[in-house]
N, C-alpha and C positions, 0 to 999 in steps of 0.2 A: 504494500500500500504506500503511495507517495505520501510524504510528510504533509500534515494538515496545519493550516495557520488560521487563527481566528482574527477577524476584524471587529472592533468594538467601537461604537460611538456612545458616550455616556455623558449625561448632563452633570454639572458640578453637584456634589453632595450625594450622588447615587450610591447606595450601600452595596457592599460586596455581595450580599445574598441575592440581590436583584440581578446583578451581573451574572453570577454563577448559575442562577436559575435559568436564565435565557441561554447561556452557553450550553447547559445540559440539554435543553430542548433542541438546539441546533445540532449538537453532536448526535443525539438520538435520531434525528431526522436523517442524518447521513450514515447511520449505522456504525458510528465510531465511539470511542471512549476517550477519556482524558489522556490516556497513555499515548494516543495518536497525535496529540497536539504538540507542535514544536515552538510556537510563539503566539503572543497576543499583541496585536498591532492596533494603533489608534493615531489620532491627530497628536502631534508632539505637544501641543498646548494642554492636552488632557492626560498625557502619559504619567503625570505625577499625582493624578486624582487617587485618593485612598481606595475608592471602589475598584478602580482599574488595577492598581498595584496589588491590592489584596487578592483580587481574583487570579492574577498571574501567579502570585505566591502559592495559592491553593492548588493551582494547576501544575506548579513546578516548572514554569516556563518564563522566559524573559519578556519584558514589555518592549515593543519596538515603536518608536515615535517617528511619524513622517510629517514633513512640513505640508502646509496647505497647498503649496505649489506642486509638490510631488503627487499629492492625492488628486488634485484637479487635472493632472495630465492623464489620468486613467479614465477611460470610457466605461461607465457602469450601466448595467441593464435596468436599474430601477432608480432613476434620478428623482430627487425631491427638491422643491424650490426653497424650503426653509433652511436646510443645511447649506445649500448653495449660497444663500444670502448671508448666513452666519459665519461660515468657515471657508467659503470659496470652492468647496467640493460638493457635488450633488449627492454623494453617499459616502460618509466616512467609513462605515463598516465594510462595504463592498470594496472600495478602493484600497483601504488599508490591508484587507485580507489578501487581495491580489498582489499588492506590492511585497508583502511579507513572504508570500509563497514564491514570488519571483526571485527574492533574495536581495532586493535593493533596499535603500533607505538608511535611516539614521542608526547609530549605535544602539544596541539593546541596552535599555536603562539598567538592568540588573547586572550587566557585564561591563559597566563603564570603565573599570580599571584593568581590564584583561588584555590590553595590547591593541595596537592599531590595526593589525591585520583583520581580525574577526569583525571589528566594529567599523571598518572603513566604509564610507558612503559609496554606493554603486548607483549610477544613474538608472532610473527606471526606463525600461524599453517598452513603451506602450504600443499596442497593436490597434489597428482600425476597428477590428471586430469587438463589439461590445461584450464585456464580461470576461475578457482575457487579457493578459499581458504575456510577453514572451516567457515561456516556461511555467505558466500558472493558469489554472482554470477555477472558476467559481463552482463549488459543489452545492452550497446552500445559499441562496440569495438572502438579503437582509430580512431578519425577523425582528420584532420589536415588542417592548413593553412601553409604559409611559415615559420612562427615562433612559432606556437603553435600546440600541440597535446592535445586531450581531450578524455577521456573515462568516462563511467558511470557504476557504480556498485551499487548493492543493498544488504542490510543485510537481511539474512534469518535465522530465528531461527533454531538452531540445537539441538535436544534433546540428552541426554546422550546415547551413544552407537549407534547413528544413523549416517550413512554416510552423508558427506556434499553433497549438490546438485551438479549435473554435470554442464557442460557448458550450459548456457542459453543465446544464442546470438539471435539477430534479424535475420530474413530470409536472405538468401544469397544475394538476390537482393538489400539489403540495404548496403552491405559491399563493399568497393572499393578495398580491398585486400583479398577477401575471397579465401580460398584454397579448395582443394578437401574435401568432407565430410569425417570425421573420420581421416584425416591426416593433422593436422595443420602444417604450415611451421616451420622449425627449422633452427637454426644456424648450418652450416655444421661441421662435424667432420673432422679434417685434415687427409689426407692419405699420404702415403710416396711417391707414384709415380703414373704413369698413369695406367689405367686399360686395360687389353687385352680382347677384345670382339671377340669371335670366331664365332659368329652367323651372318647370313646375314640380318636378320630383314627385310624381304621384305615388311612388312606391317607397320613397326614402323615409318618410316620417308619418306616423299614425296621428293625423291632426285631430281625430275624434277621441283620442285617449285623454282622460282627465284623472285627477287625483283620486276621485271617489272609487275608481275601478281598483285601486290598490287595497281597499279595505272591505270590499264586498265579500260577504259570506265567510269572513274569518274574524276571529276575535283578536285583533292586533291593536297595539297602541298607535294611534293615528298621527303620523308626522307627514302624511302625504297631502292632506286637505288643509287649506289655509283659513278655514273658519275658526274664529276665536272660540276657545273652550268655555264651558259653563254659560252658554248663551242659547236662546234669548234670556235676558234677565226676567225676573218674576213680574215686574211691572209691565213689561212688554207682552209677556204671555197673557196677562190678565186683559190687556187692551184688545188683543187679538181674539181671546175667548169671548169677550163681551160683544164683539162684532158679529158673532154667529147668530145672534137673535134677529139680525136684519138680513139674513140670506135670502129671504123671499123677494126682496127688492133688487132691481138691477143695480150694478155698481155705479156710484156717482163719484167721479174723480176730482171734482172741483176743489174740495177742501185740501186734499193731498197735494194737488198741483199748486195751489196757492201757498201752501206751507213750504214746498220745495223752492218756489220762486222767492219767497221772503228770506229763506235761509241763505240763498246766494245773491240776494239783492238784485233780482231780475224781474222783469214783467212775466206774467203767466204764459204769454204766447211764445216765450223762449224755452218752455219746459214741455217735455214729452215723457209721460210715465210709461214704463215698459215692464214686461214679465221677465225681469232680470236684465242685466246688461247684455247677456247673450242674445236676447231677442233683438236688441238694437243693432247688432252686427248683421243679422239677417235682413232687417229693414233697410239698412244702408246699402247692402248688396242688391236688393230688389228694387228699391225706390229711386235711387239716384242714377243719372245717365253717365255711368262710369265707363271709361274706355281703357285707361292706363293705370290700374291700381298698383300701389306699392305697399308692402307690409315690412316694417322694420323688425327684424328678428335678432336674437331669440325673444319671443313674447308669446302671450296667450294665443293659441292656435285657431280659435273659433272665427276670428275675422277672415283669415285666409280661407278656411273651410267654407264659410258662407259665400264668399266671393266665387270660389270654384263651383259651388253647387249651382250657381246660375250661369255658368259658362265663361266666367272671366279668366283670362290668363294673368296670373299674379306674379309680379316681379318681387324679388326679395332683396332687401339691404341687410346683410349679415354683419352685425357688430361683433368685434373680436375680443377674446379674452385678453389679448396683449394690450388692448386699449382700455381695459376695464369695462368692456361692454358699454362704453359711453358713446353718445350720439355725436356724429360729425354731420351737421346739416348739409354740407357740401356733397356727401355721399348719396343723397337722394336725387334721382334724376329730375331735371328741370321739367320734363314733359309729363310727369306724374300728375293726374287729375284727382287722385285720391291717395292720401298717405295715412297709414295707421301706425300708431306707436303707443306703448303703454308707459305710464308714469305714476308711481314707481313701477318698474317693469317686472312682470311675472315671466320667467322664473329668476331673473338675475338679481332682483332686489335693488337695482340701480335707480336712483332718483335723478332724472335729468334736469338741468336748469330750465326754468320756464322760458327764459329768453332763447335758449337753443331750440326748443320746440316751436315757439312762436315764429322763429326765423324760417320755419318750413312753409309758412303761409304764403300763398301766391294768388293773384287774381285767377279765377276759374278753377281753383283747387279746393277740394274739401279736405280739411285736416282733422282727423279723428284721434282724440287722445283718450285712451282707456285709463281712467283714474279710479278703478275699482278698489285699489288699496290706498288711495290718498288719505282717507280718514284714519289710517294707521300711522301716519306721519305727524308728529307733534306740530301743531300750528298749520298743518297742510301747506307748508311752504312749497313753492314751485308749482302750486296748482294754477290752472288756467280757468277753473270754474268761476263764473261771474264776470269774465272778461268779455267785453263787447267790441273791442278795438282790433281783434284779430280776424281778418276776413276768412270766411269759410270754416270757422272753428266749430267742431262738435265735441263736447266733453261728455263722456259716459261715466256714470256712477252706479255703484251697486250697494245695496244694504245687506247683502248676503254675508260678507266676511266678518264685519265688526259685530253685527247683531245676531248672527246665527240663524239666518232666514233662507238658507239654501232651498229648503222644501217649499217655501211660500212663493218664490219667484217675484222679486220686486227690485226695480232699478229705475234709472231715468237718464234722459239725454238733455243736454243744454245746448241750444243751437240757435241760429238765426230763424226768425219766424217762418220764412218761406221753406226752410229745410224741415222745420217741425211739421209743417202742413204736408210736405211730401212724404215724410216718414209715417205720419199718422194715417195717410191714405193707404198705406200698405198693411196697416194693422186690421185684424178682424174687429167686429163689434165687441165692446166691453173686454178689452184684452187683459185688464188687470182686475183681479177679484176684490171683493169688498174687504176681506181680512188683510190682503196685501196693501190696499189703499189706507186702511186704518193704521197699519204698521208704518207706512211711509210718513204719514202725518205725525205720528207719535215720535218717530226718530228725528224729526226736524225741530223738536222743542228745545228750549235752552238747556233744560236739565239733561236731555239726552245728548246734546252736543258736548256738554261738560263731561258727561260720563265717557263719551268716545275719546275726548282729549286725554282724560286720565288713563284710559286703556292704552292709548298710543304711547304715552310716557312709560307705562309699565312694560309694554312690548319692547321698547328700546332698552330697558334695563335687562330684561330676560334675553334679548338678542345678544347683548354684549357678553353675557355669561356663556351663552352657547358658543359664540365665536372664540372666546378665551379658551374654552375646553377643546374646540376643534384645532386650535393653534398648537396644542400639545402633540398632535399627530403629524409627523413629517411627511406622511403619505397624502395628507389632505391639504388641498389648496382651496381657499374660499375667495369669493369675489369681494374685493375691497369696497368699503363704503356702503355696505348693505343698509337699506333704510326701510324695507318692508317687513311684514310679519313672517318672513321666511328667509333662508339663506341658500345660496347655490354653492355647491362644493364639487370639486373634481378629485376623483380617486382613480388611479389606473385600475381598470377592471371593476368599476363601480357597479356594473350589472350583476357581477358575482357577489360583491359585498352586499348589495341590496337583497339578494336571495338569502344570504346568511343572516341578515338582520331580521328578515321575516321569520326564519326558524327560531330566532331569539325573541320574537314577539313584537317587532316594530315594523311599521309600514312606512317606507320612504317613497317619494315621488321619483320615478325614473326620469332621466333627462333626455333620452335619445329620441323622444317624440317631438322635441322642440327643434325646428330648423336652426342650424348653427351650432347645435350641440350633438354629442354622440353618446355612446354607451358608458363613457367614463364620468358622467355627471349625475348628480342626485340633488334634489331640492328637499330641504328639511324645514318643516314649520317650526316657528318659535313657540315653545310651551313653557310651563312653569318650571321652576328650578329643580324640583324633585324629579319631574319627568325627564328634563334635560340631563340630569346626572345619571339617571338610569340608562338613557340612550347612549351617553358617552361610554359607559361601561360596556354596553352591548356592542358598540362600534369597535372598541378595543378588542373584544373577543372575536368579532367578525373579521377584523384585519389579521388576527393571528390564526384563525381556523385554516386547516389544511385543505379545505375543499368541501 
């Protein structure tokens, strides 16, 4: 058996027992014992950490410290953004294991006084193939706990003029962040702006998939649907229940419409009540003389689905992760006569500046802004609701998320009077039920708005807690500046992680149904601290599971 070398990344203060526990798991996965280990390698700045030194002493092997430059020169199969930013290498554990197995690097710490020959620094000879350097192969890719990562590599003799061996990893079922065969994950290369996608991609994304599908027929903790928990509140339930005595009469929308208009300081003829915001997307697709629609993605998929259903060819502007999924108004084609964008955007949780969105307005263009989650933003900053100076503006709102009324179907559109008339003409008679109208009026009251504002602040606190917990995982990358009641995160092989989370009792929203995202994305709803802590523990298990 070629000699084996451990690569370890450990945070300051990590105890010996935690390091050794993970080392034992890695060795067991490779079918090796402590007696097979020849060295323990790490970043030189961590080589004196008590947890690292103590683990090496227990194993009876030297600690080898490599500089950040040496580690960064090694191409690793499972790069992560956090260690790259902190240390300059995309995986301390994998790079250190490979370099130690190859035989290069700094003097072994425990052999510092044993002569120049053994400790002499040998330049690392990196190969283009990910997961190997000359004379070394990765046996076990990085595994992790909260504070430790560990990988295992072996030295392999290389004869003169012979190519170094390729990647030799354990089967995919053993890896918790395995990628597609032949295409290991990489750190993205920055791009200047969004991409313009001219294709319809009828088979690429399931535009009709929504979060509720993740929790049907199974008793799972719901992190897939963005409806606020413990809603509707009792006072709203009572108002809705009281309305049932009037079901014999046809719905009368006047009071609810006036309440919405007053809440946004608009005349009533600029308000259209709808059976949820989703109905408004259908009305826009059917009622407006649209010829060149553009949807800014990633975002809620119903607008594009509704446009396609009536025969429109939809162009996409795909915002990029490298740009923080933020809008560049210049990326939207000038000839677009309908532009749809979410704010804050589902699923990215990005809150675009109101000025950037307003800059999309043009004569002859309808600008649709989905603000279904705006009431979850404290102060509703960057909202365009109530604006009458933006030509062609249509703002859509929903009462579903904050008030827990997904089953009641109530939302509204704010638009120019002629647009409201056109959309209303596409609605059936009495499109909104009496209980939904009563709920809409109740949710426009001052007391209700104050409650929503308090909830928005609470969501911000809980979101910060969730993001802090996710930052502990170097496999997880979240979208910066999240402002909605959910966060979007990237994990290599997130589709597999999602299934493991289900087995642990948690439902997460898959990301691959959103144009611009793929199977490596998940959306997680913000919940209370107890639920979040349980989820973080489950995620830790899911990342460590062998398949």
